[in-house]
Backbone as a ProteinNet text record, in pm:
[ID]
protein_1_A
[PRIMARY]
XXXXXXXXXXXXXXXXXXXXXXXXXXXXXXXXXXXXXXXXXXXXXXXXXXXXXXXXXXXXXXXXXXXXXXXXXXXXXXXXXXXXXXXXXXXXXXXXXXXXXXXXXXXXXXXXXXXXXXXXXXXXXXXXXXXXXXXXXXXXXXXXXXXXXXXXXXXXXXXXXXXXXXXXXXXXXXXXXXXXXXXXXXXXXXXXXXXXXXXXXXXXXXXXXXXXXXXXXXXXXXXXXXXXXXXXXXXXXXXXXXXXXXXXXXXXXXXXXXXXXXXXXXXXXXXXXXXXXXXXXXXXXXXXXXXXXXXXXX
[TERTIARY]
8451.4	8552.1	8483.5	8379	8318.2	8286.8	8231.6	8207.6	8333.8	8450.3	8579.1	8643.3	8600.8	8678.3	8590.5	8485.7	8389.5	8436.7	8464.7	8506.1	8612.6	8745.6	8856.3	8823	8766.6	8739.8	8651.2	8542.6	8454.9	8546	8599.8	8651.1	8793.5	8873.7	8981	8914.1	8843.8	8796.5	8745.8	8698.4	8641.8	8745.9	8861.9	8960.2	9088.1	9192.2	9302	9325.7	9271.6	9295.1	9230.9	9140.3	9093.5	9189.5	9244.5	9337	9463.6	9514.3	9655.4	9628.1	9516.7	9487.1	9452.3	9389.4	9367.6	9499.8	9579.9	9714.3	9789.1	9799	9886.5	9813	9696.4	9645.9	9649.6	9639.9	9669.1	9812.7	9898.5	10062.4	10085.1	10035.6	10046	10004.8	9875.3	9808.2	9870.2	9914.4	9973.6	10107.1	10190.1	10316.7	10278.9	10195.7	10171.9	10131	10048.7	9972.9	10106.9	10193.3	10304.2	10368.9	10383.7	10443.9	10381.2	10277.6	10155.6	10129	10130.4	10092.2	10210.7	10325.1	10435	10522.1	10606.7	10712.6	10796.9	10745.5	10846.2	10839.6	10941.5	10929.3	10813.6	10756.2	10630.8	10527.9	10508.8	10404.6	10450.1	10554.3	10601.3	10587.1	10593.6	10567.5	10408.1	10346.1	10202.4	10141.1	10205.2	10164.5	10193.5	10299.7	10360.4	10292.3	10193.5	10117.4	10217.9	10301.4	10406.6	10329.8	10227.6	10164.1	10212.1	10304.5	10327.4	10399.9	10498.7	10557.9	10491.1	10384.7	10311.4	10221.5	10155.3	10053.5	10117.5	10233.3	10310.7	10310.1	10351.6	10397.4	10271.1	10155.2	10006.9	9958	9989.4	9966.6	10037.6	10143.3	10214.9	10178.4	10128.6	10067.8	9933	9857.3	9729.1	9749.9	9837.1	9890.2	9923.3	9996.1	10037.8	9918	9828.6	9700.1	9637.6	9597.8	9523.1	9585.1	9711.5	9780.3	9791.8	9793	9760.4	9612.8	9522.4	9385.2	9355.6	9427.4	9396.9	9467.3	9601.5	9654	9564.4	9521.7	9441	9315.4	9249.9	9113.4	9103.1	9220.6	9186.4	9216.5	9166.6	9210.9	9338.4	9396.1	9551.3	9588.1	9481.8	9497.8	9459.2	9322.4	9273.9	9253.7	9280.5	9260.4	9124.5	9046.6	8916.5	8892.4	8810.5	8758.9	8714.6	8643.4	8586.8	8693.6	8794.3	8901	8978.4	8994.4	9072.2	9010.5	8878.4	8794.3	8853.2	8878.2	8905.8	9077.9	9125.5	9277.5	9283.3	9162.8	9160.2	9120.5	9045.3	8976.5	9089.9	9179.1	9309.2	9404.9	9431.7	9537.4	9515.7	9626.8	9625.2	9739.3	9731.1	9797.4	9949.2	10061.8	10206.6	10228.7	10324	10385.9	10453.1	10532.5	10604.8	10516.9	10518.9	10431	10523.2	10482.7	10572.8	10478.4	10533.9	10457.4	10541.7	10479.2	10523.7	10639	10632.8	10735.2	10723.1	10866.7	10867	10872.9	10760.3	10730.9	10615.8	10582.8	10478.5	10357.7	10377.6	10259.9	10176.1	10261.4	10185	10153.1	10175.5	10131.6	10012.6	9903.1	9748.8	9745.1	9860	9858.5	9925.9	9841.9	9898.4	9907.4	10046.3	10044.9	9973.2	9975.8	9909.1	9983.1	9972	10043.6	9968.1	9999.5	9892.9	9919.6	9825.7	9851.4	9844	9930.2	9915.3	9843.5	9772.4	9691.8	9775.2	9907.1	9985.9	10065.7	10044.9	10096.5	10269.5	10287.3	10439.8	10449.1	10558.1	10580.3	10540	10461.9	10395.2	10516.8	10553.7	10685.9	10641.9	10521.2	10497	10399.6	10445.8	10371.4	10277.8	10156.3	10058.4	10012.9	9961.7	9929	9777.8	9706.5	9577.2	9607.7	9516.1	9529.5	9435.2	9521.2	9424.1	9322.5	9362.9	9258.4	9140.4	9190.8	9086	9023.8	9067.1	9024	9015.5	9123.6	9127.1	9276.1	9290.2	9424.1	9494	9624.7	9709.8	9788.5	9760.8	9864	10008.7	10106.7	10238.1	10249.5	10328.8	10375.2	10253.2	10159	10029.2	10074.4	10048.3	10060.2	9938.6	9907.6	9781.4	9832.4	9758.1	9800.8	9709.3	9735.6	9633.7	9595	9635.1	9586.9	9477.1	9494.4	9372.7	9274.6	9320.3	9250.2	9228.3	9305.7	9283.2	9426.9	9418.9	9529	9538.2	9675.7	9701.2	9785.6	9738.9	9820.6	9984.9	10071.6	10213.5	10218.3	10196.5	10217.1	10355.2	10342.1	10492.5	10502.3	10417.3	10425.6	10280.4	10237.9	10111.6	10185.6	10142.8	10193.4	10102.5	10176.3	10101.4	10069.4	10140.8	10125.7	9985	9945.7	9832.7	9721	9762.1	9668.6	9617.7	9690.9	9620.9	9752.1	9742.1	9828.7	9895.6	10018.6	10065.1	10090.8	10001.3	10019.4	10024.2	9951.3	10006.6	9915.1	9805.2	9723.9	9749.9	9823.6	9829.2	9994.3	10074.4	10212.6	10246.9	10229.1	10255.6	10235.8	10121.7	10067	10127.3	10159.3	10250.8	10375.1	10439.6	10578.9	10586.9	10476.7	10454.5	10435.5	10370.8	10327.9	10477.7	10564.6	10699.3	10762	10782.4	10837.5	10809.5	10684.4	10646.8	10660.8	10640.4	10647.5	10785.6	10892.7	11031.9	11071.8	11027.4	11037.6	10989.9	10846.5	10778.1	10848.6	10895.5	10953.3	11091.7	11170.4	11287.5	11264.5	11173.3	11133.5	11096.8	11020.2	10963	11072.9	11160.5	11261.3	11353.9	11384.1	11454.8	11361.6	11245.3	11154.8	11164.1	11151.3	11150.6	11292.2	11385.8	11523.4	11552.6	11519.8	11551.8	11457.3	11380	11268.7	11322.3	11412.1	11457.7	11496.1	11487	11527.4	11622.7	11700.2	11798.6	11732.4	11764.2	11718	11841.3	11828.5	11949.3	11940.1	11833.1	11820.3	11750.4	11797.1	11753.5	11576.9	11541.5	11376.5	11329.5	11389.2	11313.2	11339.7	11429.2	11457.2	11360.5	11352.3	11250.9	11109.3	11071.9	10957.1	10914.7	11028.4	11026.9	11039.7	11116.3	11131.6	11077.1	11009.3	10974.9	10891.8	10793.8	10719.6	10794.6	10882.5	10992.2	11077.1	11100.8	11181.8	11095.8	10960.3	10881.2	10876.7	10849.2	10840.5	10953.1	11065.6	11186.9	11205.1	11183.2	11176.1	11101	10951.7	10871.1	10928	10980.8	11011.7	11134.7	11232.6	11363	11333	11248.8	11175.2	11136.9	11026.6	10934.4	11004.9	11101.8	11174.9	11264.6	11354.1	11427.9	11360.1	11265.3	11168.6	11132.4	11097	11004.5	11147.3	11255.9	11364.9	11415.5	11421.6	11483.2	11387.4	11253	11140.9	11153.1	11140	11160.8	11286.5	11390.2	11529.6	11519.7	11473.3	11460.9	11369.8	11246.2	11148.8	11184.3	11254.1	11302.6	11374.9	11485	11578	11489.2	11409.5	11332.4	11236.9	11192.5	11089.8	11202	11324.3	11393	11459.4	11460.1	11479.9	11353.2	11218.7	11109.6	11112	11123.4	11107.3	11019.7	10959.1	10898.4	10954.2	10932	10980.6	10987	10870.8	10841	10946.9	10952.9	11039	11182.9	11201.1	11346.6	11410.6	11317.9	11354.7	11334.5	11242.5	11199.1	11219.8	11327.6	11350.4	11405.3	11464.1	11530.8	11408.1	11305.7	11185.6	11089.3	11079.3	10962.3	10978.6	10857.5	10899.7	10965.1	10892	10913	11050.6	11118.6	11246.4	11368.3	11334.6	11462.3	11552.4	11504.6	11611.6	11675.4	11662.5	11739	11880.6	11984.7	12110	12146.9	12213.4	12263.6	12133.6	12164.9	12090.4	11992.7	11988.1	11917.3	11774.9	11706.3	11562.7	11477.5	11395.5	11303.6	11211.8	11192.1	11088.8	11183.3	11302.1	11386.2	11376.3	11322.7	11322.5	11410	11505.2	11570.7	11489.5	11584.1	11533.3	11428	11440.7	11329.1	11192.6	11214.4	11092.1	11027.8	11120.5	11061	10978.3	11045.2	10982.2	10831.3	10854.4	10731.4	10620.2	10663.5	10543.5	10494.4	10579.7	10521.6	10452.7	10476.3	10399	10283.5	10313.7	10226.9	10125.6	10177.8	10103.3	9995.8	9871.5	9765	9692.8	9701.4	9617	9693.1	9646.9	9693.1	9777.6	9909.1	9994.4	9984.4	9992	9999.9	10141.6	10185.9	10301.8	10350.8	10225.5	10259.3	10295.9	10258	10256.6	10410.5	10437.1	10567.1	10683.3	10665.2	10767.9	10738	10642.9	10637.2	10690.7	10679.5	10767	10896	10967.4	11101.2	11178.2	11293	11370.4	11374.2	11380.6	11377.3	11519.5	11608.6	11729.7	11746	11635.9	11641.9	11549.3	11454.8	11360.8	11428.1	11363.7	11432.6	11366.3	11242.8	11215.9	11131.7	11194.5	11146	11091.2
9993.3	10010.6	10023.3	10080.6	10121	9984.2	9881.3	9750.3	9684.3	9702	9634.1	9699.8	9830.7	9920.7	9894.9	9865	9838.4	9715.5	9635	9474.8	9501.7	9543.1	9546.3	9649.9	9764.1	9856.4	9827.7	9730	9691	9568.1	9502.4	9383.1	9426.8	9542.2	9599	9681.8	9752.1	9857	9788.7	9680.2	9598.3	9509.8	9517.7	9400.2	9484	9465.4	9510.9	9658	9680	9858.3	9940.5	9897.5	10008.6	10019.4	9908.5	9910	9999.3	9959.4	10019.8	10161.6	10212.5	10342.7	10423.2	10347.7	10427.3	10444	10356.5	10371.6	10448.9	10488	10603.8	10702.2	10735.8	10887.3	10898.7	10816.5	10817.8	10854.1	10787.3	10817.2	10976.8	10999.8	11136.9	11262.9	11220.8	11327.8	11330.9	11225.3	11197	11297.9	11256.5	11358.1	11480.9	11522.2	11677.2	11733.2	11632.3	11702.7	11720.4	11638.2	11654.1	11797	11806.1	11949.9	12069.2	12055.3	12191.2	12201.8	12074.1	12073.4	12064.5	12035	12036.6	12171.9	12198.4	12319.2	12314.4	12325.8	12323	12454.6	12469.4	12593.6	12632	12529	12560.3	12592.8	12543.3	12595.9	12750.3	12770.8	12915.2	13007.9	12974.7	13076.6	13079	13006.7	13003.3	13086.8	13070.4	13157.1	13290.9	13297.7	13443.3	13523.7	13449.1	13519.5	13529.4	13424.4	13405.2	13277.5	13315.4	13195.5	13135.2	13226.1	13152.5	13012.5	13002.9	12865.4	12748.6	12779.5	12685.5	12620.1	12730.6	12708.9	12645.4	12669.7	12599.2	12439.6	12438.4	12303.2	12215.9	12285.1	12214.6	12188.5	12288.4	12247.4	12150.1	12119.3	11999.8	11853.3	11870.1	11769.7	11733.9	11825.3	11822.5	11765.4	11802	11748.9	11618.7	11573.5	11430.4	11354.5	11401.4	11289.3	11288	11406	11391.2	11306.4	11319.7	11216.1	11082.2	11046.7	10919.6	10885.1	10952.9	10924.8	10887	10972.2	10970.2	10846.7	10795.5	10690	10547.5	10553.1	10452.3	10430	10539.6	10523	10516	10560.6	10561.3	10425	10429.4	10311.9	10297.2	10203.8	10190.3	10160.2	10134.6	10092.8	9936.4	9921.2	9783	9757.1	9632.6	9619.5	9540.7	9619.2	9588.8	9495	9385.2	9299.1	9350.2	9470.4	9514.8	9579.5	9631.6	9716.5	9582.9	9480.5	9373.4	9278	9277.7	9160.9	9177	9268.9	9278	9208.5	9248.9	9187	9040.3	8981.1	8834.9	8772	8824.5	8770.9	8769.9	8872.9	8893.5	8786.3	8742.2	8669.7	8526	8460.9	8298.7	8259.3	8112.9	8060.6	8052.3	8086.8	8064.3	7912.8	7916.5	7762.8	7714.8	7791.6	7754.2	7808.9	7709.4	7755.3	7838	7960.6	8032.5	8123.2	8155.9	8242.1	8367	8465.6	8597.2	8580.1	8495.6	8455.1	8314.5	8267.9	8125.6	8071	8081.1	7998.5	7918.9	7850.3	7778.7	7860.4	7971.1	8059.5	8117.9	8106.2	8142.9	8047.1	7920	7814.7	7827.3	7868.1	7865.9	7988.2	8064.6	8145.4	8138.4	8152.2	8097	8215	8219.3	8341.8	8317.6	8426.6	8457	8546.1	8530.4	8632.2	8732.8	8837.6	8943.9	8936.5	8935.5	8981	9133.6	9213.8	9360.8	9387.3	9495.5	9532.9	9608.9	9625	9722.4	9656.2	9521.5	9454.2	9425.4	9424.8	9361.5	9239.3	9199.2	9062.8	9065.8	8998.7	9000.7	8975.4	9043	9015.5	9039.8	9096.4	9114	9006.8	8952.7	8821.4	8882.6	8852.5	8870.4	8746.4	8741.2	8648.9	8648	8516.1	8513.6	8496.7	8574.8	8561.6	8448	8338.3	8228.1	8261	8375.8	8435.8	8501.2	8593.8	8704.8	8648.8	8574.8	8548	8641.9	8726.2	8824	8838.7	8921.8	8925.5	9029.4	8987.1	9078.7	9174.2	9294.3	9385.5	9381.9	9419.7	9420.6	9502.9	9466	9534.3	9536.9	9444.6	9412.5	9291.5	9275.3	9174.1	9164.8	9035.8	8982	9009.7	9063.6	9099.5	8993.5	8879.8	8811.5	8862.8	8979.5	9046.2	9117.8	9175.7	9267.4	9179.9	9063.7	8982.1	9046.5	9134	9194.8	9214.4	9203.5	9251.6	9404.4	9451.9	9608.5	9623.8	9743.2	9806.5	9876.6	9825.4	9885.6	9871.6	9743.5	9714.2	9726	9785.8	9816.5	9735.3	9742.9	9641	9659.3	9581.8	9582	9653.2	9770.4	9821.7	9815.6	9742.7	9700.8	9837.2	9947.6	10048.7	10121.2	10100.6	10169.8	10086.9	9932.6	9825.6	9850.8	9872.4	9870.1	9863	9824.4	9823.2	9940.4	9960.1	10077.1	10050.6	10109.1	10097.6	10210.2	10179.8	10320.5	10435.6	10422.9	10534.6	10604.1	10550.4	10600.6	10596.8	10559.9	10556.2	10714.7	10791.7	10921.2	10993.2	10958.9	11027.9	10958.9	10819.3	10754.7	10823.3	10847.6	10919.2	11050.9	11134.7	11266.4	11259.1	11164.4	11154.9	11123.4	11024.9	10977.9	11112.8	11179.2	11327.5	11409.9	11447.6	11530.2	11462.6	11331.4	11270.8	11259.2	11253.9	11271.4	11416.7	11518.3	11636.7	11686.7	11638.9	11647.1	11581	11436.2	11394.7	11464.9	11502.5	11574.4	11678.8	11762.8	11895.7	11863.2	11750.3	11716.5	11674.4	11596	11552	11667	11772.6	11903.1	11972.7	11964	12018.2	11971.9	11811.5	11746.5	11735.7	11738.3	11746.2	11876.3	11972.8	12090.4	12138.2	12039	12059.2	11977.1	11904.9	11805.9	11898.1	11911.5	11984.8	11899.1	11981.6	11914.5	11919.3	11808.2	11783.6	11719.2	11751.6	11714.1	11534.7	11501	11330.5	11271.8	11140.2	11072.6	11047.2	11029.8	11015.1	11144.9	11258.6	11380.5	11405.5	11363.8	11384.6	11298	11171.1	11095.2	11128.7	11188.2	11259.3	11374.3	11453.5	11572.6	11532.7	11440.4	11424	11278.4	11205.6	11081.4	11087.5	11170.5	11168.8	11192.6	11288.7	11306.7	11187.1	11098.8	11002.9	10903.4	10889.3	10822.3	10890.3	10997.1	11068.8	11044.2	11056.4	11038.2	10892	10809.9	10671.1	10639.3	10693.6	10675.2	10739.1	10877.7	10963.3	10886.7	10843.9	10800.7	10660.7	10592.8	10463.8	10491.8	10561.4	10584.4	10674	10770.3	10855.9	10759.4	10686.2	10596.5	10518.5	10471.6	10412.7	10477.8	10596.3	10690.8	10742.3	10765.8	10838.4	10728.8	10593	10510.2	10460.1	10467.2	10437.3	10564.8	10679	10798.1	10803.8	10744	10758.2	10626.1	10514.9	10383.3	10429.8	10479.5	10502.5	10626.1	10706.2	10820.4	10760.5	10660.7	10610.5	10517.1	10458.7	10369.9	10452	10546.8	10630.3	10694.9	10717.2	10776.3	10689.1	10568.8	10465.7	10398.3	10422	10372.1	10244.1	10178.7	10052.7	10035.5	9929.9	9932.2	9836.5	9843.7	9749.2	9630	9578.8	9428	9399.1	9476.2	9456.3	9467.5	9554.5	9554	9447.6	9385.6	9284.7	9145.5	9135.9	8995.5	8995.7	9080.5	9086	8969.7	8894.2	8768.9	8660.9	8689.4	8581.7	8640.8	8756	8832.8	8810.6	8764.5	8716	8822.3	8926.2	9027.6	9128.8	9069.9	9142.4	9053.2	8927.3	8817.9	8803	8804.6	8792	8916.7	9022	9150.4	9147	9179.2	9147.7	9274.4	9215	9295.5	9408.6	9518.7	9610.6	9686.8	9614.2	9692.8	9695.9	9814.6	9833.3	9882.4	9813.2	9846.5	9967.5	9993.3	10122.2	10241.7	10227.3	10380.5	10444.4	10562.8	10677.2	10799.3	10786.1	10908	10971.2	11023	11071.7	11170.5	11289.9	11385.5	11326.7	11234.7	11193.3	11084.9	11007.6	10925.7	11005.4	11094.5	11177.4	11256	11303.3	11367	11264.1	11149.6	11036.8	10991.6	10997.5	10931.7	11050.9	11172.6	11251.5	11325.4	11346.4	11449.5	11366.6	11244.4	11173.8	11084.8	11141.9	11078.5	10952	10944.9	10809.1	10691.1	10576.9	10456.8	10438.3	10401.5	10371.8	10249.1	10253.4	10140.1	10072.9	9997.8	9926.6	9843.5	9764.8	9663.4	9744.2	9841.4	9910.8	10002.7	10021.9	10086.3	9987.4	9847.6	9751.5	9715.4	9719.3	9695.5	9765.6	9918.2	10036.7	10036.8	9971.6	9978.5	9883.4	9897.8	9849.6	9707.7	9593.3	9471.9	9424.4	9477.1	9443.1	9466.9	9524.6	9572.1	9485.2	9405.9	9342.4	9196.6	9168.6	9050.5	8916	8900.4	8765.7	8831	8844.3	8916.6	8776.9
6852.5	6963.9	7106.1	7109.9	7252.1	7324.4	7214.6	7312	7375.1	7287.3	7334.8	7449.9	7455.6	7567.9	7698	7687	7821.1	7903.6	7841.3	7906.1	7993.1	7952.6	8061.4	8131.5	8128.4	8221.7	8317	8300.8	8407.4	8512.9	8426.8	8490.7	8578.1	8542.4	8607.7	8731.9	8702.5	8810.3	8944.5	8942.9	9052	9101.9	9048.3	9104.9	9203.8	9159.9	9222.8	9184.6	9090.6	9016.8	9126	9188.4	9293.8	9398.4	9455.5	9557.3	9507.4	9377	9327.4	9313.1	9267	9220.6	9340.1	9434.1	9557.2	9639.8	9655.6	9701.3	9650.9	9510.8	9451.8	9500.9	9500.2	9547.7	9688.9	9755.7	9911.9	9945.4	9876.6	9878.2	9833.4	9740.2	9701	9757.8	9811.6	9890.8	10033.7	10067	10213.3	10233.5	10113	10116.5	10117.5	10020.5	10005.8	10139.7	10210.4	10342.6	10460.1	10436	10537.6	10509.7	10387.4	10335.9	10403.1	10393	10400.1	10580.1	10634.2	10770.9	10882.8	10813.6	10907.3	10880.4	10964.6	10941	10815.7	10706.4	10576.3	10520.4	10417.8	10344	10255.1	10223.6	10143.1	10220.4	10363.1	10442.5	10501.1	10518.4	10538.6	10459.5	10328.1	10203.7	10201.1	10237.6	10208.9	10340.8	10463.9	10571.1	10550.8	10511.1	10494.2	10352.4	10282.7	10178.9	10044.3	10023.5	9900.4	9865.5	9756.2	9708.1	9575	9513.7	9373.6	9385	9464	9474.8	9501.2	9628.6	9680.9	9563.8	9479.9	9376.4	9238.3	9229.4	9114.7	9161.5	9287.7	9328.8	9338.7	9385.6	9379	9248.6	9133.8	8996.3	8953	8995.8	8944	9002	9135.8	9193.1	9132.6	9100.7	9028.9	8880.4	8785.7	8674.5	8687.5	8785.7	8794.9	8813.3	8906.9	8932.1	8803.2	8730.5	8614.1	8498.5	8495.2	8365.7	8439.6	8558.2	8621	8585.2	8605.5	8594.1	8451.9	8363.2	8213.2	8154.6	8174.6	8170.4	8207.7	8337.1	8384.8	8295.2	8247.4	8214.2	8065.3	7997.1	7836.1	7785.7	7642.3	7563.1	7536.6	7573.4	7551.7	7400.3	7316.6	7203.1	7160.6	7205.6	7199.1	7063.6	7015	6862.9	6845	6744.3	6727.9	6618.2	6655	6552.7	6408.6	6429.2	6310.8	6229.4	6285.2	6184.4	6142.7	6180.2	6128.4	6055.8	6004.1	5981	5823.3	5750.2	5602.7	5585.7	5687.4	5676.6	5688.3	5768	5790.8	5649.4	5591.6	5483.7	5356.7	5358.8	5260	5304.4	5412.9	5438.8	5408	5393.2	5365.6	5457.6	5492.2	5578.1	5540	5633.3	5580.3	5554.1	5464.5	5440.5	5595.4	5647.4	5762.5	5880.7	5996.7	6101.5	6203.1	6222.5	6300.5	6396.4	6512.5	6593	6642.5	6675.2	6696	6818.6	6891.3	6995.3	6998.3	7009.1	6984.5	7139.8	7217.8	7327.5	7345.7	7457.4	7447.9	7472.2	7542.1	7560.6	7443.8	7345.8	7192.6	7120	7134.3	7076.3	7001.9	7048.5	7008.8	6897.6	6863	6760.7	6645	6519.8	6397.9	6308	6220.5	6137.2	6023.7	5963	5806.1	5758.2	5603.3	5546.6	5456.8	5454.9	5408	5270.4	5176.9	5040.9	4996.5	4999.3	4968.7	4848.3	4813.9	4711	4607.4	4658.8	4574.1	4478.1	4439.5	4344.6	4375	4501.1	4549.5	4611.5	4612.8	4689.2	4835.1	4899.8	5036.5	5129.6	5217.2	5297.9	5443.8	5476.5	5623.3	5667.5	5779.9	5831.9	5924.9	5936.9	6060.9	6099.4	6233.8	6270.5	6352.3	6355.4	6428	6571.1	6657.3	6791	6832.9	6928.4	6944.5	7060.2	7130	7255.4	7222	7125.4	7081.7	6937.1	6877.3	6746.8	6638.3	6662.6	6543.8	6480.1	6362.8	6325.9	6393.3	6442.9	6507.1	6415.3	6415.2	6336.9	6391.6	6294.2	6338.7	6464.6	6543.4	6680.1	6807.8	6757.3	6862.4	6943.6	7046.3	7128.4	7221.1	7277.1	7343.2	7483.5	7587.7	7727.1	7774.9	7854.7	7925.7	8046.4	8109.8	8214.9	8193.3	8072.1	8011.3	7949.2	7874.7	7786.1	7663	7594.4	7461.2	7387.8	7290.2	7197.5	7209.4	7182.4	7223.2	7107.5	7044.6	6892.6	6996.9	6917.9	6967.5	7116.8	7150.1	7314.2	7371.2	7491.5	7543.9	7658.1	7771.1	7861.8	7943.3	8040.8	8127.6	8257.5	8304.6	8409.9	8540.5	8631	8778.1	8831.6	8830.7	8876.4	8851.5	8726.1	8659.7	8641.5	8658.9	8627.6	8485.2	8396.9	8253.5	8163.7	8048.5	7944.6	7896.2	7854.9	7797.6	7627.9	7582.2	7421.4	7345.2	7206.3	7130.9	7153.2	7221.8	7243	7375.8	7479.2	7616.4	7651.5	7547.1	7587.4	7605.6	7508.1	7518.9	7657.1	7694.8	7832.1	7945.8	7933.8	8043.5	8064	7945.6	7933.4	8006.3	7980	8015.8	8174.1	8231.1	8380.6	8427.7	8392.5	8441.2	8439.4	8347	8357.3	8467.3	8456	8566.2	8714.9	8727.1	8843.9	8927.1	8780.7	8844.5	8886.2	8832.3	8859.2	8991.9	9009	9148	9243.5	9252	9346.6	9378.8	9267.8	9316.3	9399.5	9357.2	9431.7	9579.4	9590.8	9739.2	9808.9	9741	9824.3	9900.3	9806.9	9870.5	9968.5	9967.7	10048.7	10187.5	10165	10306	10358.4	10277.3	10336.8	10430.3	10367.4	10425.1	10549.1	10581.7	10689.3	10798.6	10794	10914.6	11032.8	11159.1	11236.3	11343.2	11389.7	11504.4	11643.2	11723.4	11835.1	11908.7	12055.3	12137.4	12157.2	12161	12170.7	12063.3	12053.2	11958.6	11949.9	12080.7	12083.1	12061.1	12092.1	12028.1	11871.8	11843.1	11703.2	11599.4	11661.3	11591.4	11582.8	11716.8	11722.7	11620.4	11605.6	11520.7	11385.1	11341.1	11223.5	11142.6	11233.1	11193	11065.3	11041.3	10928.7	10799.8	10821.9	10725.5	10689.1	10771	10732.8	10646.4	10690.9	10594.4	10462.7	10457.2	10320.7	10249.1	10322.5	10218	10165	10252.6	10218.7	10081.9	10112.2	10000.9	9860.9	9896.2	9781.1	9701.5	9774.9	9709	9645.2	9691.3	9632.1	9493.1	9522.6	9385.8	9302.2	9351.6	9239.1	9186.5	9231	9185.7	9053.1	9074.6	8984.8	8881.8	8876	8793.5	8712.6	8777.3	8692.3	8605.2	8649	8562	8428.5	8480.1	8359.1	8276.9	8305.2	8223.9	8126.1	8184.8	8123.8	7998.3	8065.1	7966.8	7832.3	7892.4	7796.1	7679.6	7739.6	7651.7	7551.4	7585.6	7493.9	7399.5	7448.8	7340.9	7246.1	7301.2	7185.2	7120.9	7141.7	7061.7	6925	6981.9	6853.8	6792.5	6856.6	6789.5	6815.4	6949	7002.5	7109.4	7140.4	7271.1	7368.2	7482.4	7592	7553.5	7519	7477.4	7350.1	7265.6	7151.3	7184.9	7268.8	7309.8	7376.9	7475.2	7560.1	7496.3	7396	7342	7187.5	7128.5	6983.8	6938.8	7003.3	6936.6	6908.2	6988.7	6986.4	6896.9	6854	6797.7	6652.1	6553.7	6430.7	6319.1	6359.6	6263.9	6311.7	6409.4	6429.9	6442.9	6460.6	6505.6	6383.3	6267.2	6156	6112.7	6186.6	6132.2	6198.4	6138.3	6197.7	6317.4	6416.5	6506.7	6562	6583.9	6636.7	6548.6	6413.8	6306	6359.2	6328.8	6372.7	6248.5	6192.3	6065	6117.9	6251.7	6257.4	6309.9	6316.9	6336.1	6210	6236.3	6118.7	6143.6	6256.8	6310.3	6422	6495.5	6603.6	6624.7	6527.7	6512.2	6464.6	6349	6313.6	6412.3	6496.5	6581.1	6689.6	6754.2	6832.5	6782.9	6654.4	6604.3	6590.8	6556	6531.2	6670.6	6770.4	6906.8	6971.2	6967.4	7058.7	6969.7	6823.1	6746.3	6663.9	6646.7	6534.4	6605.4	6639.1	6717	6669.7	6530.8	6487.2	6498.7	6485.4	6498.3	6377.8	6382.8	6267.1	6199.2	6049.8	5969.4	5976.3	6083.3	6064.9	5967.8	5920.4	5812.4	5699.8	5658.9	5534.2	5542.9	5671.4	5684.4	5658.9	5697.2	5654.9	5526.1	5443	5318.3	5207	5281.1	5205.5	5211.9	5311.9	5334.2	5209.2	5184.3	5077.7	5121	5028.2	5044.2	5117.4	5099.1	5132.9	5310.8	5368.5	5497.7	5576	5482.9	5568.9	5609	5720.6	5797.1	5726.3	5675.3	5605.9	5512.6	5388	5275.9	5169.4
[MASK]
++++++++++++++++++++++++++++++++++++++++++++++++++++++++++++++++++++++++++++++++++++++++++++++++++++++++++++++++++++++++++++++++++++++++++++++++++++++++++++++++++++++++++++++++++++++++++++++++++++++++++++++++++++++++++++++++++++++++++++++++++++++++++++++++++++++++++++++++++++++++++++++++++++++++++

């Protein structure tokens, strides 16, 4: 796995990733600097010796930066060639040619049917990735920007310049939650710091930085709130963004009726597996263990 991890890391660090990640850090530290160098409630508390609230605020800022760095730098769930070699040997070509997505971009990917070792009818279709040359597990997808297949692929996030997959999705969600709370608190601090001036020119001189901060905060806060809300819903039903948006084109989902979801095991179990089950999950076995009547392509 180490060899698989080094390639995208090196390629992304020396491309747009540096600009995007540096921009995020600059925006964060810039807004925080305004709060401590301008006449805000946070600065007044600090100067008066009331350190508790400012320290809590700074701790949240530090936590958000740590989470951002963690999501950017960790393995999102790269599919390893070694881990899939045995699966490829067990697979045999399907009778019908089908791809996980019915579009031209996946034309180089061919399906294979896995012969399970437990003596039941094979019902789970896997495919070979024409880009990586490996067997794709269920719920994995090839990311052309990263150049790798990702376990339980959710999406490629341009703000992190990395994929969100099975290994880093929980940290991505925690970051969104912390960032949403932090932005809400910061908007309140900035809004209460506006000062009244008799003329427009004086008002702009006094509140210009606050206006810039409010614009950035409202824009970013709206995005993080919508993201944390949508991802909370998808986590609760055990679907990824990619599956939710493209289920009508995904082989292992498109034949299920209506909104039927083969991965949904109930809210509590979905949350437990998402946040506390740290190992990569065997989604092929999960599908094979479901009753045959619920399978899309039995």
